[in-house]
C-alpha positions as CSV (number, residue, x, y, z in Angstrom):
1,M,6.2,-26.9,-6.8
2,N,4.7,-23.8,-8.3
3,I,1.5,-22.4,-6.8
4,D,-1.6,-23.1,-9.0
5,I,-3.3,-19.8,-9.8
6,S,-4.8,-21.0,-13.1
7,A,-8.3,-20.4,-11.7
8,L,-7.6,-16.7,-12.2
9,D,-6.7,-17.0,-15.9
10,N,-9.9,-15.7,-17.4
11,E,-11.2,-13.7,-14.4
12,P,-11.4,-9.9,-14.4
13,R,-11.0,-9.5,-10.6
14,L,-9.8,-11.3,-7.6
15,L,-11.9,-10.2,-4.6
16,I,-11.0,-11.2,-1.0
17,E,-12.7,-10.4,2.3
18,A,-11.0,-10.8,5.7
19,S,-13.0,-10.9,8.9
20,L,-11.4,-9.1,11.7
21,R,-12.1,-8.4,15.4
22,P,-10.4,-6.4,18.2
23,I,-7.5,-8.4,19.7
24,Q,-8.8,-7.4,23.2
25,G,-12.2,-6.2,24.3
26,S,-14.7,-4.9,21.8
27,R,-13.6,-1.3,21.1
28,F,-11.4,0.1,18.2
29,Q,-10.4,3.4,16.9
30,P,-11.1,4.1,13.2
31,A,-9.2,6.4,11.0
32,G,-9.8,10.1,11.5
33,F,-9.8,12.7,8.8
34,P,-8.9,16.5,9.1
35,N,-12.0,18.6,9.9
36,L,-14.1,15.5,9.7
37,G,-13.1,12.9,12.3
38,P,-14.1,9.3,11.4
39,S,-16.0,8.7,8.2
40,V,-19.5,7.4,9.3
41,Y,-22.4,6.6,6.9
42,E,-25.6,4.7,6.9
43,S,-25.6,1.2,5.5
44,P,-27.4,1.0,2.1
45,D,-29.0,-2.3,3.4
46,G,-30.6,-0.6,6.4
47,D,-28.2,-2.3,8.8
48,G,-27.3,0.8,10.8
49,Q,-24.1,2.8,10.7
50,I,-20.8,1.9,8.9
51,V,-17.5,3.4,9.9
52,L,-14.5,3.4,7.7
53,V,-11.7,1.9,9.7
54,E,-8.9,2.2,7.1
55,S,-9.0,4.1,3.8
56,A,-7.7,2.9,0.4
57,Q,-4.8,5.3,0.8
58,S,-3.8,4.0,4.2
59,M,-4.1,0.4,3.2
60,A,-1.9,1.0,0.2
61,N,0.8,2.3,2.6
62,R,0.3,-0.7,4.9
63,L,0.5,-3.2,2.0
64,E,3.7,-1.6,0.9
65,S,5.2,-1.5,4.4
66,V,5.1,-5.3,4.7
67,C,7.6,-5.5,1.8
68,W,10.3,-3.3,3.3
69,D,13.1,-4.4,5.6
70,E,14.1,-1.3,7.6
71,V,17.1,-3.0,9.1
72,H,18.7,-3.9,5.8
73,N,17.3,-0.9,3.9
74,N,16.0,-3.3,1.2
75,W,13.0,-5.4,0.1
76,V,12.3,-8.2,2.5
77,E,14.3,-11.3,1.7
78,A,11.6,-13.0,-0.5
79,L,11.4,-9.9,-2.7
80,R,15.0,-8.9,-3.2
81,G,15.9,-8.3,-6.8
82,L,12.8,-6.3,-7.7
83,P,13.6,-2.8,-9.1
84,F,13.1,0.3,-7.0
85,V,14.7,3.7,-6.5
86,E,16.7,4.5,-3.3
87,V,17.3,8.1,-2.2
88,Q,20.4,9.0,-0.2
89,D,21.5,12.2,1.4
90,K,24.6,14.0,0.3
91,E,26.7,11.9,2.9
92,G,25.4,8.7,1.3
93,N,23.0,7.8,4.1
94,P,19.6,6.2,3.3
95,L,16.9,8.9,3.2
96,T,13.9,7.3,1.6
97,N,12.9,5.2,-1.4
98,S,10.2,4.7,-4.0
99,L,8.6,1.8,-2.0
100,I,7.8,3.8,1.1
101,E,7.3,7.2,-0.4
102,A,3.6,8.4,-0.4
103,H,3.6,9.0,-4.2
104,R,6.2,6.3,-5.0
105,L,8.3,7.3,-8.1
106,N,6.6,10.7,-8.2
107,S,8.3,11.6,-4.8
108,P,9.9,15.1,-4.8
109,Y,12.9,13.5,-3.2
110,I,13.4,11.5,-6.4
111,L,12.3,14.0,-9.1
112,E,12.8,17.5,-7.6
113,G,16.4,17.4,-6.2
114,K,19.6,18.4,-8.0
115,D,20.3,14.8,-9.0
116,K,18.2,14.4,-12.2
117,N,19.4,10.9,-13.2
118,V,16.0,9.2,-12.7
119,F,14.0,12.2,-14.0
120,N,16.2,12.3,-17.1
121,L,15.8,8.5,-17.6
122,L,12.0,8.9,-17.4
123,K,12.0,11.9,-19.8
124,E,14.1,10.0,-22.3
125,R,12.3,6.6,-22.1
126,L,8.8,8.2,-22.1
127,A,9.5,10.8,-24.8
128,N,7.2,9.1,-27.3
129,L,4.3,9.8,-25.0
130,E,4.7,13.6,-25.1
131,E,1.9,13.9,-27.7
132,G,-1.2,11.9,-28.4
133,R,-2.9,9.2,-26.4
134,V,-0.8,7.9,-23.6
135,N,0.2,4.2,-24.2
136,T,0.0,2.6,-20.8
137,R,2.0,-0.4,-22.0
138,D,5.0,1.9,-22.7
139,L,4.6,3.4,-19.2
140,A,4.3,-0.1,-17.6
141,K,7.4,-1.3,-19.4
142,V,9.4,1.5,-17.9
143,L,8.0,0.9,-14.4
144,L,8.9,-2.7,-14.7
145,E,12.6,-1.6,-14.8
146,V,12.5,1.3,-12.5
147,D,9.7,1.0,-9.8
148,F,8.1,-2.5,-10.0
149,N,5.8,-1.7,-7.0
150,A,4.0,1.0,-8.9
151,L,2.6,-1.6,-11.2
152,L,0.4,-2.7,-8.4
153,H,-0.2,0.5,-6.4
154,G,-0.4,2.9,-9.3
155,I,1.4,6.1,-10.2
156,F,0.7,9.7,-11.3
157,L,3.8,11.4,-12.7
158,A,2.3,14.9,-12.3
159,K,5.3,16.7,-13.9
160,G,4.7,19.0,-16.8
161,D,8.0,18.0,-18.3
162,L,6.9,14.3,-18.4
163,A,4.3,14.1,-21.1
164,G,2.5,17.1,-19.8
165,G,1.8,15.5,-16.4
166,R,-0.5,12.9,-18.1
167,L,1.3,9.7,-17.1
168,R,-0.7,7.7,-14.7
169,L,-1.8,4.2,-13.8
170,P,-4.7,3.4,-11.4
171,R,-4.2,1.0,-8.5
172,A,-4.3,-2.6,-9.6
173,L,-4.4,-3.7,-6.0
174,S,-6.7,-1.7,-3.7
175,A,-8.1,-2.3,-0.2
176,F,-10.1,-0.8,2.6
177,V,-11.6,-1.8,6.0
178,E,-15.2,-1.2,7.1
179,A,-17.1,-1.9,10.3
180,K,-20.8,-2.6,10.2
181,N,-23.5,-1.9,12.8
182,A,-21.0,0.6,14.3
183,Q,-21.7,2.4,17.6
184,R,-19.8,5.2,19.2
185,A,-18.2,4.4,22.6
186,V,-17.6,7.7,24.3
187,S,-15.2,8.0,27.2
188,G,-12.7,10.5,28.5
189,G,-10.3,11.4,31.2
190,V,-8.1,14.1,32.7
191,K,-4.5,15.0,32.3
192,N,-3.7,15.7,35.9
193,D,-1.2,18.3,37.3
194,S,-0.7,17.4,41.0
195,V,1.6,20.4,41.5
196,N,-0.5,23.2,40.0
197,P,-4.0,22.0,38.9
198,K,-5.0,25.6,37.9
199,G,-1.8,26.3,35.9
200,D,-1.8,27.7,32.4
201,T,-3.0,24.9,30.2
202,R,-1.6,26.7,27.1
203,K,1.9,26.0,28.4
204,G,1.1,22.4,29.5
205,F,0.3,23.1,33.1
206,G,-3.0,22.4,34.9
207,N,-5.6,19.8,34.8
208,V,-7.0,19.2,31.3
209,P,-10.1,17.1,30.8
210,F,-10.5,15.4,27.4
211,L,-13.1,13.5,25.4
212,R,-12.3,10.2,23.8
213,D,-14.2,8.5,21.0
214,E,-13.9,4.8,20.2
215,W,-16.3,2.5,18.4
216,T,-17.8,-1.0,18.6
217,A,-19.2,-3.0,15.7
218,S,-20.8,-6.3,15.0
219,Q,-18.5,-7.0,12.0
220,I,-15.2,-5.6,10.8
221,T,-14.1,-6.6,7.3
222,A,-11.0,-5.9,5.2
223,Y,-11.7,-5.9,1.5
224,F,-9.1,-6.5,-1.2
225,N,-9.5,-6.1,-4.9
226,L,-6.9,-7.2,-7.5
227,D,-7.7,-5.9,-11.0
228,L,-6.5,-8.9,-13.2
229,L,-7.6,-7.2,-16.4
230,Q,-5.4,-4.2,-15.7
231,I,-2.4,-6.5,-15.0
232,R,-2.9,-8.3,-18.3
233,A,-3.3,-5.0,-20.2
234,Y,0.3,-4.1,-19.3
235,G,1.3,-6.7,-21.9
236,L,4.4,-7.6,-19.9
237,G,4.2,-11.4,-20.5
238,D,2.9,-14.4,-18.5
239,Q,5.8,-14.5,-16.1
240,V,5.6,-10.9,-15.0
241,E,1.8,-11.2,-14.7
242,R,2.3,-14.2,-12.4
243,L,4.8,-12.3,-10.4
244,L,2.4,-9.3,-10.0
245,V,-0.4,-11.6,-8.8
246,L,1.9,-13.5,-6.3
247,L,3.3,-10.2,-5.1
248,A,-0.2,-8.9,-4.4
249,L,-1.1,-12.1,-2.6
250,F,2.2,-11.8,-0.6
251,K,1.2,-8.3,0.4
252,I,-2.3,-9.4,1.5
253,Q,-1.1,-12.4,3.5
254,G,1.8,-10.5,4.9
255,L,-0.4,-7.8,6.2
256,L,-3.1,-10.1,7.6
257,N,-0.6,-12.4,9.3
258,G,2.0,-9.9,10.4
259,G,0.0,-7.8,12.9
260,L,-3.0,-5.5,12.3
261,R,-2.2,-2.8,14.8
262,F,-3.4,0.2,12.8
263,R,-3.3,2.6,15.7
264,T,-2.7,2.4,19.5
265,A,-6.4,1.7,20.1
266,C,-7.0,-0.2,16.9
267,D,-5.3,-3.6,17.2
268,L,-7.1,-6.3,15.3
269,D,-7.0,-10.1,14.8
270,L,-7.7,-12.1,11.7
271,I,-10.5,-14.6,12.2
272,G,-11.3,-15.7,8.7
273,L,-10.4,-15.2,5.0
274,D,-12.9,-15.7,2.1
275,V,-12.5,-15.4,-1.7
276,T,-15.8,-14.0,-3.0
277,R,-14.6,-14.0,-6.7
278,P,-13.8,-16.3,-8.4
279,S,-15.5,-19.0,-6.4
280,G,-13.3,-22.0,-5.6
281,F,-10.0,-20.1,-5.6
282,E,-8.0,-20.4,-2.3
283,V,-5.4,-17.9,-1.3
284,P,-2.1,-19.7,-0.9
285,E,-0.3,-19.7,2.4
286,L,2.3,-17.0,3.0
287,K,5.1,-19.6,3.3
288,A,4.3,-21.1,-0.2
289,I,4.4,-17.6,-1.8
290,E,7.7,-16.8,-0.1
291,D,9.2,-20.0,-1.4
292,E,8.2,-19.3,-5.0
293,L,8.9,-15.6,-5.3
294,P,12.7,-15.6,-5.2
295,R,12.9,-18.2,-8.0
296,L,10.4,-16.3,-10.1
297,I,12.2,-13.0,-9.6
298,N,15.5,-14.6,-10.6
299,E,14.0,-16.2,-13.7
300,I,12.5,-12.9,-14.9
301,G,15.7,-11.0,-14.1
302,N,17.7,-13.4,-16.2
303,T,15.6,-12.5,-19.2
304,G,16.7,-8.9,-18.9
305,A,13.1,-7.7,-18.3
306,F,14.2,-5.7,-15.2
307,G,16.9,-3.8,-17.1
308,Q,20.6,-3.6,-16.1
309,T,20.1,-1.9,-12.8
310,R,17.7,-3.2,-10.2
311,V,18.4,-0.4,-7.6
312,R,18.7,3.1,-9.0
313,S,20.2,5.6,-6.6
314,V,19.4,9.3,-6.3
315,V,21.2,11.8,-4.1
316,Y,18.8,14.4,-2.7
317,E,20.0,17.9,-2.3
318,K,17.7,21.0,-2.6
């Protein structure tokens, strides 16, 4: 039986909030940023400090990672058959791919090596976008065949030879994690050298005291935003729109139920899931999504919408 997502038909957004807590104790370690440390700001409601636990960029990476099977170097079983680009070294060994690369299809391992087959494909298929207003429907149709994941997580093909570097789609699925009423929990320790406590610390010898910052909070929440208007604007048809929505829900449920260990000292548990928009919609269980996705991928593939090649290979050599 197909999952009923008809409640989303006329909605602009699907907004989901997941309540989290540390799996043990009360402390957690938020994301740190270069020359900044954790991002801390005052609540606009006067409820004290908020600390950013995970950024939108990091959450995109985590939502993508639940889709990849490292052992088989492919999508996880429920998603196999979706288009992506694999990168091999000159010996034919797996190097990386468009699903796990930070910039997806815009990865230098895909577009900057000697093997130009994907670059040339994009240049040829997107030639009509060289001048004038970029038609995002044309870009979406190419991504449907080459890098399906980018339709959810966005793309910026920042290459002058590809429509002057103007080809981009924003994220249709975005997420972040915040902690409210956050308080710093300061601790520390010493790296002990029992042989030579006064040794040269620049070379790794000696006793080295260190400061450690963790945080506590009254509430930790993961926020997910699926832009349904953007997905419809691709103009890829009802079946592909359904697939994109179910893939987004698969990513969210896969992340929330597959372990939320963001860092050594940031291991979280899911304690509740709430749809804040539209009211009345319930997120389907992961098993139900996994059961439907292979059938839907196969049906769309049989129409030729994914093109002739589901996995495009690039050999990376400098």
